[in-house]
N, C-alpha and C positions, 0 to 999 in steps of 0.2 A: 525490581523486587525490593521491597524495605528488607533489612536486614532482621527486624521485630518481626514481622510477620513470617519471614523462615523461621527464625527462631523459637517462635510460637509452634509452628507446625510438626517442628522436628520434637520441641518439648512435647506436645500430643499424643506422638507416637506415630499419625497420620501418615511420617515420613521418615526415612533414612537419611542421614548427613550424604550418602553415597548416591543415594535416589534424588536428592534434591542436584548432586551434582550432574547427577546425568541427564536431568529436567533442563538445567541450564545449558550443555552442551548439544542438546537436541534444540533449545531456542536459537541458541547462535545458529546452528548449523541451518537450518528453516528461516531462519530470519522471522521470528515468532514472539512473543511473550514470553516469559516463565509461567506464567498462570497457562497460556494456552499451551504450550509444552506437559504441564501437569494434567491438563486435563485429557490429553492426547494419548499418553500415557499410559492413562489408570492413577495415577500415581494419587488422586484426591478427586471432589468431586463441588461442584463449585458452591456448595453450602459449608463444603469443612472450608473453602478458601472465604467464602464471605463470612464465616463464623469471628475465623482467625483477624481477618482484618477489623471486625466489630471489636474484638479483645484487646488489640491494639490502639483503634484509632477510637475509642468508645460511643463511636457510632451506634446505630442500631444497624442488625442487618434483615433484608425480606426476601428471601427468595423469589427469582422472577421470572423461572421456570413455571409456563401453565397458567402464568397469575393474567387475568382478563383486565385489558387498562378501560379505565371509561373516557369516555367520549371528552369531558370534560378536560381530562389530563395529555389526552394527545392532543385538545385542541389549543392549549395552554402553552406548548411549546412545538414549534417546528423540529422536523426531521431534521433539517441541516443545521440548526441550531446544536440540537440534541448530537448528532455526530460531531458536529465542530468539538464541542465543548465535551465530548464522553461521559454525557450524561443520560439520564432516561427519567421520563416522568410516570410514574407508580399511578399517581391516584390524585384525585381532585375534591373535595368538602364540601358540595357546596353550601352547606350551613354553616359552614364555618371560613367557607372561601380558603381552605386551607392547601396547598399544592406540595405533595410529597414529592421528592426528586432524587434519583439513585445517582449518587458520584462514585466513581474509580480512587478517588485519591481525595482528603480534604483540600486540598487545595482548590481542587475543583470548584468546590462548593464557595472558596473563596472567591473567587473569578467569577462565577456565576453573582454571590451574592454585590459586588461590587460594579458588574455592568450592569444588572436592575436596575440597581438604586439609581441607576440614571435617568431610567422614568418614573413614571408614576399613576400608579395602578394600584386597585383594589386587593389583590393578593396577598397570603401572608406564603412563604418559604419554607419546608422543615426537608431534612435531609437526612438519606441513610445511605449504607454502603454496597459496594457490588464491586466484585473484579468486573474489567475491562471486559475479557469475553465474557461474561454471564449481561452485559450491559449491550456489546453487541449484538448478539445473538437475538435480545428482547428487543430491539432496534430491528431488526431485519422481519421477524417474526410480526410485530403488534404495530407496524407501520406498512405492512403491507396494504391495507385497505385505506382510503381514502375518505375521508368526510365533504361531500360534495357540497355546493352552494347552486340553487337556483340555474346558474348556466353550466352545472357539472366541473366546472375546474376546480382543481385541488385548492380548499381555500384555509387548510394549516395556519397560513403564514400568515393570512389578514387577521388572527387571532390571538398572537403572541401577548402574551398576557406577563407582568413582571409584577413583583413586589413591592408593597410601600414599606414593608417593615423589615428588622433585620430577623437573620435565620433564629429559629427557634432550635435547633440543634448544635451548638457553638462550643461544646467542651473542649475541642482540641484550638482553638483562637480566645484570646481574649479580647473583652471588648475594646482596649485600646487599639490592638493592633487594626483592628476592624473599622475605624474612623473614616480612613481617606477615601473620598471620589474618584469616581476618573481620575479627573482635570490631577491628580496628586501623583498617579502611577510611579513608583519608580523600581528600581531594581530589576534583576533577569527575569521576571515573569509580565517588564509593564508593555513589551510588547504584543504579547500573546493577549493580553486586558484588550490594547489598545483595536488589535484586533478583531477581538470579539464582539467589542462595543461596535462597530464599524460593519464588521459580519448582520448583527443585530438591527439596527436600523436599516441597512441597504434592504432588507429581507421585509421592516413594516412596510417601508416606501415602497418597494415592488410588488406586496400584497396591496395596497392602495391605490397602484397604477397599472393592477394588472386588466384591468378591459379598456385601456390605455397603452396600444404598445408602440405609439409612436414617442409620447410624452416622457413614457420608462427607456425605450432607447437616448433620447437626449439626454435624461436626467442621468443615465450612466457614463454617456460617454461626458458630461459635464463633471462627475465625480472623475471620473479619469484623469481629464485635464488637470483639476485643481490638485489631484494627489502626486501627478510629475510636474507642477509648477510646485507645487508646497516641496518636494526632494528637493528638487533642484534648486530651490532656495537656502536651502540646508534651514528649516525651517525648527525652531525647539518645537520637539514630541506633541508638546499643548497644543502650538499653534497648527497644527500642520495636524494633529488630530480634528482641531476646532475646525480649519477649511474644508477635511473630506465629509465631517458630518452636516454641515452646513449645505456643501456640494448638491449632498444626498437630501436633504432636508427640503432644498430649493422647489423641489418636486411636488412639494405638496405645499404650493402656497396659496392656493383656497381652500385649503384647513388649515388655516394657520391656529386654530389650537388644538395641534396635534405639535403643532410644531412650539408651540409655548413648555409644552409637555417636557418637548426634548431640550430646554432649555433650562433645566435644575441646575446641569452642573457647568457647560457652556453657552455662553452666550450667544446662540442661535440665533435667535431672535431677531437682535440687534444686528448682527452679521447681513441677514438677508434681507431685512424691513428697517434697516437704520439710516436715518440723513447723513447727510454729507460731513455734518461736525461730527458725528459716532466717532467719539475717541477710543470707546471699549474695542471695534470692529478691530481696528487698524488694519495688519497688511492682510487678514483673512477674509476683509468687505472687498480689497481691492484684488484681489485675486479671483475670487468668485467675479470682481465685475467684469474685468478682462475677458476669461474665459465667455460670460454671456455676451460679453458685444462679438467676441469672435462667431458665436453661432448664429447670430442676428443676421451678421455677413454670411454666414455658410447657408440659411436659410434661402437670401435673397439673390446672392451670389456664390453658387456653387461653384464654378468652374476656378473665380479668383480667390476661394479658400483655400486652393490647393495650391496658389502661387506665392509663398510667403513675402516678397515685393509687395503683390496688392494687398495682402492680408495687413502689411505693416503702412501703405498708404490709406487703405479706409479704415482702420481703427484709429486714425490719427485724428483724423475727421470725424468719426463718429463719437471716440471716448475718450472722455475727460480725464478717466484714468488712466489712459496710454499715453494722453499728452503730459500729463502731471508726473508718470511715472514709467518713463520713457527706459529706464536700465528692465524693469519689470516686464514691459511688453518685448526688449528683444530677449532676455530670458524666456519669456513665454514661443518667441517665433523660433528657437533654438529645440523648444521642448518639439515645435510642431514638423522641423527639418526632421529629426533624429525619428520620430512618430513614421513620416512618410520614407526614410532611409531604410527603418528596419522592418518595412510594412513589405517591403522586395521579396522577406522571407517566405513570407504564408502567404503565396498567391491564392487566387478561391479556389479550391478543390473541385468543387461543381455546385451547379443550383440544384436545391431539391424544393418543390413543390412540396407542400401537409396539405392535406385535405382532411379537416378535421370538426367534422358538424357538433360534436361536444365541446370539445375547444380545452379536453384532459390531455391529449399527448402531446397538444402543442407546446401546454404551461410545462412538461416532462421534459421536452428533448431539441428546443428550437433555439434554447440556451447552449446545451453542451452541440448540439452541431456548430453550431457561428462561431464556437471557439475553436474548434475543431479547424475548422475552414472552408466550411462549405456556406456557400451565400442562399440562407434557406428564406421563403414567403411561405406563406400562409395563408389559406381560405375553408370556409365553413360548410360551405356544399359545395355541389355537385353541379349545379349550374357557373358558381363561381370559376370551379376548376379546370372548365373549358377555357373561359374566356380569358384567364389567365397563363394557361397555355399556351396558347396564342401570339400573346405578350411577350412574354421571359421567355418563352423556349427552356424548360427544365430541361439537367439531361437525368432527370430521376422524379418520383412522384412519391409519395409514402400518401398511405391513405388510409383511414381510420376507419375500419368496418362499426363497430360498435351495434347500438341497437341500429341501426339502419343501414344495413350487410346486404340488405337484397338492393337497395341505390346505389352502394359501391362495385356490388358485382355488375351491375346494370352499365354506371361507369366505365366500367374497369373493359367492357364489352366494348363501347362505345369508345374508349380509346385505338384501341386496336381495331376500329374499322376504318378509323379517320387514317390519311397517308401523312397527314401531318403529323400524328402523334405516333403511329403506332411502334413506332422505332424505340420509341422512349420508356427505362425500363418501369414498372409498378411493382410495391413491394405494400402488402395489406398488412396492418397491423390487429389481429384478430385474437376475442377475449374466447371463454370457454362454452360460455353464452352465448355464442351467433348462430342464429338460425343456417346459417351457409357455412358448409367444411372451406380449410384448404384448398382441397384438389378441385373446387369447384373455380375458384379465383384460377388456377393454374391450368385448368382446361379451357379459362376466358382471356388466357394471354398472361396475367402476372407475374411475374418475374419468379417472386417467393411471398410465403408466406412467414411471417413471425407471432409466436403469443405475447400476452400481455402479460407481467407488468412487462415493459420495455424494459430487455436486456441492451445496455448501450456499449458495454465491449463487443456484444453479438451485431448488434446491430453496426457496427462500424465495420468490422470486416466482410459484414453482407456489403456496405458500399463502398469499400474498398475493392472488392472483387466485380462490382458494377461501374463504379468509374478510376479509381486509379490507373486502369490500363489502358485510358484512353490518352492521348495526346497531351502534355502536361504545357502549360503556360508559358511564355518566355519571362527568363529572371527564376525560373522554379529552382535554378540548379545553386541557390544561397546567396548570400550577400558576404560580402567581405569590406575590412576597412582597418583604420588605423587606430592604437590606443589613444594618437597624441590629437585626433579630429574629437575619436566619443571615448570617454572613459568608459574603464569595466563596469564601476557601479552606475552611469547614467544608462547605460546599454541595458545592464538588469533592471533597473526601475521601469524601462519602459518595455521589455517582452514582460515583464511581472504583471505591468500594469494591461495590457491586451490580453492576460492569458493565455500566450505563446508558449510554443513546444519547439524546441531547437535543442542542436548539439553545438557548442562552440568549442571553436580550438582557440587556443589562444598562446603565439611564442613570442620569445625574448631571448635573441644572441640564439644558444644554444637549448633554451628551456622551452619545453613544450610544456601547456595545462589543457585539461578537457574539463567543460561542464555541461552538464545536461541539465534544461527543463522543461516539465512537463505543465500546462498548463499555468502557466504564470509561477510555476514554484521550483524552487531550485533542488534537484533530486539528487546528483552526483553531481564533486568535482573530484577532479586529480591533478597533481602536478609534482614533477622531483620526487617520484615514490610516496608522497604523504598523497591520504585522501580523505573525504570527507570535509567537516569543519575549516580544518586547518590549510587544506588547498584552498577553501574560497578566498579565507580571510587570504592569505598567500598574492593568488593573481588579484583581490583588489585591491594591494600595493602596488603593482606595475605600473606606473607612469607612461613608458613607453612600450612597443610592441605591435603587434597587428594581429588580427581576429577572421576570423572566417566563421561564417553558420549556415547550419545547412537544413531541413526539416528531420526531425526525428519520429519512428517509428518503433526503432529498437531500442530499449533502456536497458542502462545495466542495471543492478541490485542497486535502491537509496543507498546511500552513507550517511544522507545530511536527511534531518527530524524536523531540523530547525524553521523557524517561518522566514521568509525572505525579507520580510522587514527588520526580522530580528537579526539575521546575516549582515544586512546591510549597516544598521545601527552598532555594531559590536567590530564588525570591517573599518567603519570609518573610526571609531574610537583607537583601533590598532592603528590605523592610519596616522592620526595626531599623533599619538604618542612616538610615533618612529618618524615624526620629522621634529619634533622637542630639541633641545638640543641638548 
């Protein structure tokens, strides 16, 4: 908590110095913020904290508790973006097209504004101030209901609205400090701003491609390879950002008008559509071209795309970029080899078939399950499910009852009658309004039923109970290697881009370090009695040694809050400094 807010709370006699000290101790012991500790201990109310923040930051405070958020405000900013940026859309005035957003710190407003300037849309934005716990609670309450489109899917991310104008509440920053656009990011927060920008664009593209899962999967893979190649080449931050944004935006080639809007700061349109003589695109265009050449090879010759030598031969025949820039080709081949090598870490835990006539559950859990190591197939009808079961032989079926609960009950009974499918566990997702109760599904042979909305942690535990006890595929004991063959930073980049979870042990002589990644994010590092960011930077400077990786399900308490990109950028700077004479 800002020391000025602490002083204000004490001067206003909301709490004493001793009480604040107790809240600080509680926050450290429980791993929560000081504001959360204050609220739990009853030392202050959300309103008292909010008013103190308002007085210090000179931004208006509006209580969030009990506030009914308009549909327009919800549709203006997705929950994913709101949670990532720790902001909350309060209201949207359709007459003035003004969107009011609560932020937990003035820097958050700065970040949102600078990211938003990347787009051209018609909303103006005003900011208010609230504490992080109040914003988090409001998000959990107000975003429980979903704005559904014709197909029943979650449409919030498809209507991300971004302002054209500057902030209306900006007393805390001068105009001169807010002129820089994303291409000019600098300073400690640059990596966070870039990540927020990439996240916003990826959500926008995902929304437009949600009806075409194959295209979306291809675009995600393209963005991952472009990111890894840009990182491996050591591109400058602006070049790296342009490369990744162009890779995502290329998924919208048929909607060039949207791409044109995305080209306000970075010349993305020229990278995607520019001719051979386009000097502005440069390395970014070449990276995208070589990745797309590999995509075409993968579609036509799936087997050969897994053989690095075959990839080299084919790309040298198919791609002029590969011929003209063989150093770029070799770097890309190294990325493929590293990804294949580390891919042995997360062999598929099991195959899951999701039956979801509405499409709502698919949009919520398909991505998280895939990142958790499951091979996921989806169908939208009972008839298609019966056909798919015989083709893919799933280890488990998840059925969304929804408004067709009777059909799902019949499906459950048919599964258990068929000798080929009766042994496959079935988990039913059931909402409160269903006309079929969970007990009826259990009597029909279902393994379990879970309520909606889906609690992912509960779902993972249930899946582990059904699937993890099965015999594990070969190679699940982990991956070992040498830092001489794969550098520490390359390893982290590949695991991060693939959203992998792992426990990594690194040894050098008598020294041993440990690092934990969860869903692609570094959460803890330790070496030589040092933990957190400093331990990560120490490991990053090890050029020699051995490493071993295993899958991880039990994680230590997080000691690292910085993003993986921030860690790698700062670590690279420290390595560079250590090499200077």
